[in-house]
N, C-alpha and C positions, 0 to 999 in steps of 0.2 A: 293515526298512522304512526308507526314506529319511526324513530329517527335513524338515518343511515350513517354508518361509520365504516370507514375504510381502514382495515387492520393490516399493518405490515406483518406478513406471516411467513415464517421460515419452517414451521413444523416442529421446532424445538420446544423445550420445556416452557420457556417464558411466553412464547406466542400461543402455545396450546392452552396455557392458563388463561391468557387474555381472551381467546376465542370463546371459551365457556363462560367466563366472567361477564363479558360484554353481552352475550346472548341471554344467558339464564339469570344472572344477577341484576344487570342493568336494563335488560330488555331491548337492546338495540337490534336493528337489522344490520347484520355484519357481512361486509364484503371483504373477504381475505385476498390479499395480493402478495404474490412472491415476485421479487425482482431478481432475476437470475443474472448475477454478475460473474458467471463462470464457475460457480461452485456446485452446480447441479446438472446431472445427466437427465435425459428425457425420462428415463425410468424413475429417477428420484423425484422429478417434478410430478409425475403421475402419483407417486406414493404420497407426496405432500398434499396434493389435491384430494386424494382419498381421505387422508387424515383430517383435513380442514372440514370437508363435508360431514364426516363422521362426528366432528365436534359440534356440529349444529349451525355452521355459518350459512348464510343465504346464497352466497355465490363465491366462486373462486376464479382468480385470473392470474396468469403468469406473464410478466413482462420480460422479454429477452433483451437484456441491456448489455451483453458482452462487448459487442463492437463499439457501441456508444460510450461505454465505460472506458474502453481503451482510448478512443479518439478524443474524449473530452478531458481525460485526466491522466491515465497511466502513461501515455507517451511523453507527457511533460515531466513526470517523475523519472522516466528514463533519461530524457534530455538533460535533466538537472542532477542525475545521479543521487537522488534524494534518499537518504537513510536517516531517520529521526534518531538523534543522539548517536549517530554513527553506527546504528544497530538495526533499526526496524524499518522495513520498506513501506510503512504506512498502509498496510493491507486493508485494515478495517476503516481507517480514516477516509480513504478514498472511496471505498465501497459504500459506506453509509451515505455519503454525499449524493451519489448517483441513485441509490435506493430511495432516499428521502425525496429527491426530485421527482422520480417516477411515481411514487405514492401520492405526492401532492397533485401532480398533473392528473392522475386517475381520479382522485377525489373531486377535482373540478369538473372532470368529464361526466361523472355520474351525479353531480349536484349533491354531494354528501354533506351532511351536517357536521361531521366530525372526522378526524383521523386519529388513529391510535398506534402506539408502538410499545414494545415490551421491555424498554430500557429500565435499568434500575436507577436509583437516585445517587449512586456513588461514582458512576463512570462518565466517559466522554460522549457515548452515543446519545444520551438524552439531550445534550446540548445540540449535537449535530442535527438530529431529527427536528428538534424544536425550532432551530434557527432557519432551516430550509422551509419548514412549514409556515413559519411566521412571515417569510419573505414572499413565497409563491402563493400561498392561500391564507392570508391574514384573517379573513372573515370566518374561517372554519375552526371549530373548537378542537383542542388537542387533548386526548385522553391517554393517561399513562398509569394503568392499574398497578403494575409492579412497583413503580416509584411511589405512587400515592398511598398504597397500602403498606409500604416498607416491608415487603415480603422477602424471606430467605428462600433459598432453593428447596430446603426441606419442607417449608410451609406450602410451597407450590406443589410439590410432589404429593403431600397429604391431601390437598384440595382436589387434585386430579384423581387420586385414588377414590375419594369420597364420591366423585361423579362417574365412577366406573371406567375411567380411562386406563387403558393398558399400553404401556410403552416400556422401553428399556431404561428404567430409572437409574440403574447403576451407571450406564453410559451418560445419563443426563447429569451426573455429578460433575461432568466437564462440559463447559460451554465451548462448542466448536463452531466457528464461522469460516466457511471455505469460500474462496473466490478466485478470480483469475490471477490476482496479485499476491496470493498466499493464504494461509489458514491460521487463524488465531486460536489459541487454546487457553482457556481459563479454568481454574479449579482451586481446591483448597490450598495447594502448594503455592500458587501465585498470590495468595492472600498473605503469605509470610514474606520475610526478607531473606530467608536462608535456604528454603527447600527448592529443589529442582523438580520438574515434572517427571513422572515415571515414564519408562519406555512406552508402555501401552496407552499413554494419554495422547501420544501423537498419532494422527490418522494414518501416516505413511510409515510402515515398519521397514527396517533395514532388510533388503532382499538381495542386493548386489554387493559383492566384495572385491571383485576383480577390477582393476583400473580400466577405464574406458576413455578413449580420446574422441572429442567431438569438435566440430567447427561451427561457428556462428557468424553469419554474414549480415552486416548492417548496411542500409542504404539511407543516407542523410539522417543517421541517428536511430532509425527504426529497424528492429530485427525482422528480416524478411526471409531468411533461409537457415535451416538447421541441417548440418551434414549434407549440404548441397541439395536439400529438398526445399523447394520454394513454396510459399504460401500466399494465398490471395489477400490475406489480411494479417497484420502483425499479431493480433490476438491468437490466431491459429498457430503461429510459430511459437508463441509463449506456451500455449497448451501442449504442443508437441514436445517442447523442451522439458516441461514438467513431467511428462510420462517417462522420459529418458532418465531424468535426474532424481526424481523423488525416491525411487527404490534404493538410492545410495544414502537416504536419510540426510541429505544435504539441506542446509538452510535452517536448522533448528537453533533456537536461542530463546532467551527471556529478555524482553524489553522492559527497562525501568525508566519511567518518565513522570513528568508533571501533568496531571490531568487538567482539563480546562477549568474545573471548579476549584483548583488550588491544592489538591492533595497528591501525594506520590502514589504511583500504581505500578503493578507488574502485570505483564501479559506474555504468555508463551506463544510461540508461533513456529511454523515451518513454511518456508518460502523458497524452495529450491530454484525454480525458474526465475523468480524475481531477483534473487541475490546474484545468480550467475549472469543474468542479463545486465544488471546494473554494473557489476564489476567489469564485465567484458566491454561494455559500452564505455566506461570510464577509461579503461586502458587504451581503447581505440582513440578516444578523444585526446589523451596525453600525447599521442603520436601525430595527430592531424590538425589540431587547432592551436592558436597562439597562447602564450603564457598569460596574456592579459585577458583573453577570452575565458580561460580557465579560472582566473582569479575573480572576474566579475560574475561568472556563472555560479561559483561556489557561494558567493554572498547572496545573490538573488534566489538561488535554489534553497538555501536555508530558510529564507523568508517564505518562499512558496510552500515548503513542507510544513512550516509552523502554522501558517494561516489555514492550510488544508486541515491540519490536525485540530485546530481551534474551532472548526466549523464555519470558517469565513470564506469558503470557496466562491461564493457569489460576489465577493468584493471586486469592483472593477480593476483594482490593482493587479489581481491575479491574471486577468486577460493581458495586461501590459507585460507582466513577467513572461507569460507564455509566448508572446510575440518575440521577445528577446531570445528565449530559449530556442524557439523554432529557427530564428535567423542564424543562431550559432552552429546549427547542424549541417550547413551546406556542404562541408568537406568531410563530414564524419561518415565515411563509407569505406568498407573493407571487411576482412574476415579475421576473426579472433579464434585462436586455437586453445582449447581447454581440456584438461584431464580431470575426469571425475573419479573420486575415491570415496570410501565410506566416511560419511560425516563432513567431507570437505572437498574442495576442488582447487586446481592449480591453473593459473593463467599462463600459458606457455609463450604467447607472443601474437603478433598481428602481421597481416599483409594488406597494404593499401597503396593505391597510386598517389594518395595524398600524404603519405608518410613523410614527415618533416625531418626524419633522421636519414634522408637520402645521402649516400656515401660521397656523392660529388661535392658536398659542402664540407667534408672532413669527418674525422672520427674522434669522438669524445675521448679525451685523455691521451690521445696519440698524436694526431697531426691535423692541420686545417688547410684549406685551400683558398680561403677568402681574405686572410689578413696575415700580417707578419708579427713577430714578437715586438718590434718597435711600435707597431700600431697599438698593441695592447698596453704598452708602457704609457703612451700618450692618453689612451682612453682611461686608464686607471687614475692618472693624475687629474684629469678633468672631473671624473666621477667623485673623487675624494675632496675636490677643491672647497666646496661649501662647508664640509665638516672640518677641514683643516683651518679655515678662516675662523669658524666658530670657536674652536679650542685655543687658537692663538689670541683671540680677543678676550675670551673668558678663561683666564688662567686658573681660577678657582674651580672650574668645572672640569675636573680631570677625566680623561677617558677611563674606561673600566680597567681596574688593576687586578690582575690574576696572579 
């Protein structure tokens, strides 16, 4: 009997290579699985299924993980305002974790002998998949043809052509990974330190040029309404916002960071909905939660994003951080007003019953209603007392001289 392998299959260049290599070269019974984390329409899933079966796999299965993806991961990225290196919304980092978990569970379900993915030996995805597989199904073999054979994209294209596979190989020169929380774009330019991606490398072209005002409503930190249209699940609100904002070509950038295996890397991305949601949520938080909540959240959110990026999503500490982030959102409800423009957006302001800038407490820089000038004099003396004593005792430790 042939051994069973579950292949994480997207229908792109890498996984198309794996499908043929595993069936024809290694002789496995291949079960292709696509985990839809918001990047595929029903029509695209059908096309992927058709491609998988044409490549010779024994079965094809699609897991709809959009809502579970949001519930288990994305909402905490929003609560934490997480942007890796202040730039990247961790689109792929989060996505791979959920995909790997779904693949591992399916492999256990069908009693597979092995799991396979199309990651290279240079990036982060190989570690993310391997770590999840090693934790959830440690008894199952992991097969990684692209990594093990050290293949270039050109070599993969040549292999597929030799096996009679027809696809848009020009498009395949760019690695596109689309999901609910953004689309990553990798190509020859991102392998350099100085080149930017060309306009046509981004999946969403600039189509809107006239400014457009929108409103985003949050309930306890979760996006629930766009332009006063309510949604049953926040993932639907995020998808609706993407349809509105993507034609402005908002959210494009190139992230530069440290890979898990210790080298620097670049990846392009477009994430209109993710970046607008994160920035709008952060603005609402600045109005509605305390300064110490903001401070603690910033520290824990950085750890959360880092561990997610490093493939350590299953660490119990992540659940502890999530509990804190969830608790911090009790008062983060209200509406944020945004203006969309080509390649950028403006946060105009917020309305919330929890707005701590309520005028009854005073106006910043003008007047206050809760204290007097004499109160501030006494407060300032007490706050500075410990520093004053330190410099009086330690004469040689002079305060900063400018």
